[in-house]
N, C-alpha and C positions, 0 to 999 in steps of 0.2 A: 543275266549269266546262268548258264547251264549247271545243274550238279555235277558232283563228279561221278563219274562212273561206278565206280567202288562204294559208294555211300548205299546203293541198291542192288549192287553187281553180285552174281554168285562164284564166291571163291573156294575151291576146292581143293584140299591139303594133299599132298602125295609125299608119303614117305617111301622113297625108292626102292629101297631095301626089301620091303615085304609086298610092295606093289604089284607088279608081274615079271616074272623070270621069262625071259625069252632065249636064253640059251643053254638052257639046261643045269647051271652051276647051282641052282637052289637060292639065288639071292635076287631081286629083283632088280631092274636095268633101267635106262633111259630108252631104251627101244621097248619096253613094257609100257613105258607113259604113252610114246608114239602109238601104238598099237592101238589103245584105248581111246583116242583123241576123239575118235567118231561117237563112242560112247558118252564122254562127257560133253559133247557138244548136245546130245540127245536130250541129257539130263538138264540142259539149259546154263551149263558153267560159262561163267564170262571169264574166269582167269584159272590158272593153276599155280599154287604155290608149293613149291618144290625144295623138300629137307635139302640140307647139304649133300652135293654128291662129290665134292671137291677130295683130293688125294688126303688120306687118312689113315693112320697107326691102327683105328677102329677101335680104340680103347673106351670110346665113349659114343659108339656106333654112327661114327662120321661127323659129330659136332666136334671131334677134337682136331680140328683141319690143319694141315701141315704145309698145304700152298693153296692159297685162295685163287689164284688164276690156272687152274688146272680139273682134270677130272680123273677122277680113282679109277682104276681099269675095271675094278668090280663093277662100276656101273657102266661103264662104255668109253667112249672117247669123245674130244671136242667134236668131231664130225656129228656124232649122235648127237649133242648138243645144237649143232646147227640145224640138223633133219627136225630134233625136235621143236626148236622156235620156230622154223619155217612153216612144219605142218600146222603148228597152233594157230600162228599168224593166219594162215590160209583158211583156216575153219571161223576166223575172228574173234580166237581167243588170247589172252594176253597170259603173260608167263612172268612168274615173279621167283627168283633164287632166295631160299632161306642163308642170307650173305651174315655170317657170325662174328663180327669182328671184336667182339667183347672178350673173347678168349679164344685161343690157340691149342695146337698140340705142344705138348712139352717137347716135341721132335721139331716144331716150325724152326726155319732157320733166326728167326727173330728171338726165340726165345733161347735158343743155343747160344745166341751171340749174347743174350742179355745175360744168362747164367755165368758166362765165361772169366767174368771178372766185376769185381763192385765197379771200376773205371769205364766198363764198356759203353760204347755211345747208347746202345741200345737198352741200356739198364733202366731208363724212366719209362720204357714202353711197356713196362710191367711193374708191378707194386710189391717192393721188395722191403721188408722191415728186420730188424734186430729183434731177437726175442727179448723177454723181460730177464731182470737180473738172476733169477732162478733159473733160467734155461729153457721157459716155457713160452709157447707162441706170443706174439706180440699182444692178444687179447683173445677173447672168449667167443669170437664168432664161430658160427657153424656153417658150413658148405650144406647148398640144397641138398647134396645126397646124402648129407650126415655126417658127422666128427667134424674135426676142426675143419676151417677153411684156410689153413696153413700148413703149406710143407716145407720141412726141413732141406736145404741145400748145402750138400757137403762143400763143394767147390769154395762157395763163396761166405759160407759159416752165416747165412741169414735166410729167414722165411720168405716164401713168395705166398700170395694170395691166390687162391682159386675159388671161385664162387662156385662151381661144380666139382668135376672130378680133379682130383691131383695130378691127371694127365692135362688137363685143361686149364694152365695159367689165365687168370685175368689178365687182358691185355688193355693197354690205357692209348686212346687216340689214333687206334689202327686205320679208323676211318678217313683220317689225313693222308695215310703212307699207303693205302691200297685200295683201288676201286674193283668192283666186280669185274669180270671179264665182257660182260653184256649189258646194255641198256635194254630191258625188256619192255 
């Protein structure tokens, strides 16, 4: 049995926002990735791993995803994704999206529904806890960005957990509920 290509393949990580701006707005875009595919092929890159370019309020530079099945206009359109994938495949390169289902934007419809009431059908899609008796967060966990990993929600009078920014509440089981728009 042949070894998997990725065990010895060269994978190039691209953060679209700072990669190459092709429309003059000062922000890298999907067109910039397409424009550099020949160069990446020349370098011997077997696959590109692309950071999130989904719709986002950009409170966490795109990792606070508002919609997992779209493209933020800052980076381009779905047609640009189609073009990128087609051009990468034409060059024999693979593509991988940094799909981040373990947290979403606090503006994502799932979270908005989850925080609408304690009896919301999506309440268990996120981690909610009562505070301790003295009115402080449930425990002393800290976020990866520093400070408490718990944010108070006034509407439901509970804390929600965020491993990163408070604008990116941690989601549970989103991989069962949403699939990326493409298999690459």
